[in-house]
C-alpha positions in Angstrom: -20.2 -7.0 -75.8 -17.9 -10.1 -76.4 -19.0 -13.5 -76.8 -17.8 -16.8 -75.1 -18.5 -20.4 -75.6 -19.8 -22.4 -73.2 -19.2 -26.2 -73.8 -22.0 -28.4 -71.8 -22.6 -32.1 -71.5 -25.2 -34.2 -70.3 -24.7 -37.6 -69.1 -26.8 -40.3 -70.0 -26.6 -42.3 -67.1 -27.1 -39.5 -64.3 -29.0 -37.1 -66.6 -26.9 -34.3 -65.2 -26.4 -31.1 -66.9 -22.6 -29.6 -66.4 -20.2 -27.1 -67.9 -17.4 -29.0 -69.7 -15.5 -25.7 -70.5 -15.6 -21.8 -71.6 -13.9 -21.0 -74.9 -12.8 -18.1 -76.5 -13.7 -19.1 -79.7 -16.0 -21.0 -81.6 -13.2 -23.3 -83.4 -12.1 -24.0 -79.8 -15.4 -24.9 -78.5 -15.9 -27.5 -81.4 -12.6 -29.3 -80.8 -13.4 -29.5 -76.8 -16.8 -30.8 -77.8 -15.1 -33.5 -80.3 -12.7 -34.4 -77.3 -15.1 -34.9 -74.7 -17.7 -36.8 -77.2 -14.5 -39.2 -78.0 -13.9 -39.9 -74.5 -17.4 -39.9 -73.4 -19.6 -41.3 -76.2 -22.6 -41.5 -73.9 -22.7 -38.2 -73.5 -24.8 -35.9 -75.2 -22.5 -32.4 -75.7 -23.1 -29.2 -77.6 -21.8 -25.6 -77.0 -23.6 -22.0 -76.5 -23.0 -18.8 -77.3 -23.1 -16.5 -74.2 -22.3 -12.7 -74.4 -20.1 -11.2 -71.6 -19.9 -7.5 -70.6 -16.3 -6.4 -71.1 -16.8 -3.5 -68.8 -17.3 -3.2 -65.3 -20.6 -1.4 -64.8 -20.4 2.1 -64.0 -21.7 3.9 -60.7 -24.1 6.4 -62.5 -25.7 9.0 -60.6 -27.8 12.3 -61.7 -25.8 15.2 -61.4 -28.8 16.9 -59.7 -27.8 14.3 -56.8 -23.9 14.9 -56.7 -22.6 17.0 -53.7 -21.1 19.9 -55.1 -17.6 20.0 -54.3 -17.3 16.9 -52.8 -17.8 14.1 -55.0 -15.8 13.7 -58.3 -16.8 12.1 -61.3 -16.2 11.1 -65.0 -18.4 12.5 -67.9 -19.1 10.1 -70.6 -16.5 9.8 -73.3 -13.7 11.7 -70.9 -10.9 10.1 -68.5 -10.5 13.5 -67.0 -11.7 13.9 -63.2 -14.8 16.5 -62.7 -16.7 18.0 -59.6 -19.6 20.6 -59.7 -19.1 23.7 -58.6 -21.7 26.3 -57.3 -21.7 29.2 -59.8 -24.6 32.1 -60.2 -23.6 33.9 -63.3 -24.9 31.1 -65.9 -28.4 29.4 -67.0 -27.5 26.8 -64.7 -27.1 27.3 -60.8 -23.7 25.1 -61.3 -20.7 24.5 -63.7 -18.4 21.5 -64.3 -14.7 21.9 -63.0 -12.1 19.8 -65.0 -9.6 19.1 -62.3 -7.3 17.4 -64.4 -6.8 20.1 -66.9 -8.0 23.1 -64.5 -10.8 24.1 -67.0 -14.9 25.2 -65.8 -17.3 24.0 -68.3 -20.5 25.7 -68.8 -23.4 22.9 -68.3 -25.3 24.4 -71.1 -22.5 23.4 -73.5 -21.9 20.3 -72.3 -25.8 19.5 -72.7 -25.4 20.6 -76.1 -23.3 18.0 -77.1 -21.6 19.8 -80.2 -18.4 21.6 -78.7 -16.9 18.7 -76.5 -15.8 15.1 -76.9 -17.6 14.1 -73.6 -21.1 14.4 -72.3 -23.5 13.3 -69.7 -24.7 9.6 -69.5 -28.4 9.7 -70.4 -31.7 7.5 -70.0 -33.4 6.8 -73.0 -36.9 7.1 -71.0 -35.6 9.8 -68.9 -34.5 12.9 -71.0 -33.9 15.1 -67.8 -31.5 12.6 -66.6 -27.9 13.9 -66.9 -25.8 11.1 -65.4 -22.1 11.1 -64.2 -19.6 8.1 -63.2 -19.0 8.7 -59.5 -15.5 7.9 -58.7 -15.1 9.3 -55.1 -17.5 10.1 -52.8 -16.7 12.5 -50.1 -19.5 13.4 -46.9 
């Protein structure tokens, strides 16, 4: 998460609170505040630090809700494109197919988090949730 600095003013006459500027650094916000105060001595001027998300929110879906072979997704820590495919010779009823490299991954090894640099997105309050970032949905 990155921070921005919001310079805010409140006019003495109109009692109206408005944003003067949005600044990338505290130094710039301080300079904007000083310049505003010089030109508008009756205004009350200050700046606040606001956190800004730098990544677009991901469209996450539990792997149990993914349509096998139809929905393309990414796993946490990988830019590769995957699909889920039914398979009957493993502990789980499906495997993860890496369409970028053509590799089939055993779900158990991905869940284990020891063999690969990628894994599912997890929820702290739900240990059964295995999330994937859906990038393309096909009906």
